[in-house]
N, C-alpha and C positions, 0 to 999 in steps of 0.2 A: 470417481466417482467424488472425489474428495475437488477435484478441478472444476467439475459443474457444480456445485454446491462455491466456493468460491468468484466462482465468474458469473454467476446468476449475483450474487451479492453485488462487483465491482459495476453491474450492470443496473439494478437497481439503488445504487448511491447516485451512478452518472445522473439518471435520470431523474435523483430528489436534488442533483446539484443544476441542473436546469431548468427545472419547475420554479429554483426557489432560492436559487441566484448562493453566493456564497457572502466571508465582509471583506471580500477584495476590490476597492472600493479607491475615488478618492478618499481621503478625507474630507470632504469639503460634502460629496454626496454624504456618506460617515456620519455625519453633526448633522442632517435633513431628516435621518426616519425617524418611523417618529417609533413606540414600542410594539409594536408586532410586527412594523417590517425587519426592526435590530435581532425579537427574536424568530424572524423566518429566516435572516442570513446568517446567524448563531445555529440553527438547524440546518441548512447547509454547510455551513463551515466542516461542522461533525460531521456532512456527508461525505464531501473529502475526504478527511482524513480515512473514515472509511476502505470509502474509495482506494487509497491508499497502497492501505496495508492489506487489503483484498487484489488488487492487482500486484504485489509484490509476492504473496501468499501463491495466486495462479502461475504465477513467470515460475518459482522459485519449485514447485507441484509440475512442472510442466516436465524439470529437468530431472527431476526425479522423476518419471515416469521413462525417460527414451536412461535413466540408466536401471531402474530395472531391466528395462530393453535390454539393455548392453550388457545388466551380468545375466543375463538368461541364454544374449547370442554364446557367454565367455562359458558357461557354466562349466562344461564336458571337455570342453579342452585346452581352453591358450588361461594359464595358465596368472601369466606373467601378466595377459591385458586384463587379468577378474581380478587381481594384487590394481591395478591400475584402474578399475573400475574401485575397485571399496575405498581405496585410496581421496578416485575428485568423490563420490557419494558424501565421503567425510567433512571434505574441501570445502564444496552448496553446503551441508547441515550447517556449517559453522559457522559460512558465509552470512546463508538464510539469519542467524538467528543471532550478529553481528550488523543486518543492515534493520532489520525491525524494532533491536534495541536503540542504534545512534534515530531511526524517529520518536520511537517513542522518547527518546529522554534530551539526545545529542541537539538534533537540528534543532530544537523549537523547544526552550525552558521559561517557563512550566513550561506545562503541556495544554492547559489552559488557551494560550497565547496562541494557540490554533482556531480558536474557533474567536476570540476578544473580536468586538466590532468597534471599530474603526483596529483594521491590523497594524499593530506598533514593533513587529518585528518578526515577521514570522510567512515561508508561502509556503507556500503546497511545493514538492513532489514536481510536481507535474506541469505546474505554472513558465512561462516564459518572459 
């Protein structure tokens, strides 16, 4: 159920970004924007951040679902495999916390740079 919630959030955010755009444009284009267009670009850029968070959370929740499945498969017998599943679950939990923490605190600092118009130093994870 949690996966569906975050996947739905991802889809909503993608549609909002497609409708409103974001702040990733040439500086000349950004300088020519009206205040309403800047507000729209800022909103779209905030949706890019929400989209990235929902994407990460969806992927890691699917991993958790698979780990629950593997744990139930190894529940009755296979002690070594059950221990391996538990260790991988801890590794995945720590990995998720680390990735989200880095996304929010390190990759674009301060966080307001994610939605500044024009972009000065940050790019979203999903951009090429």
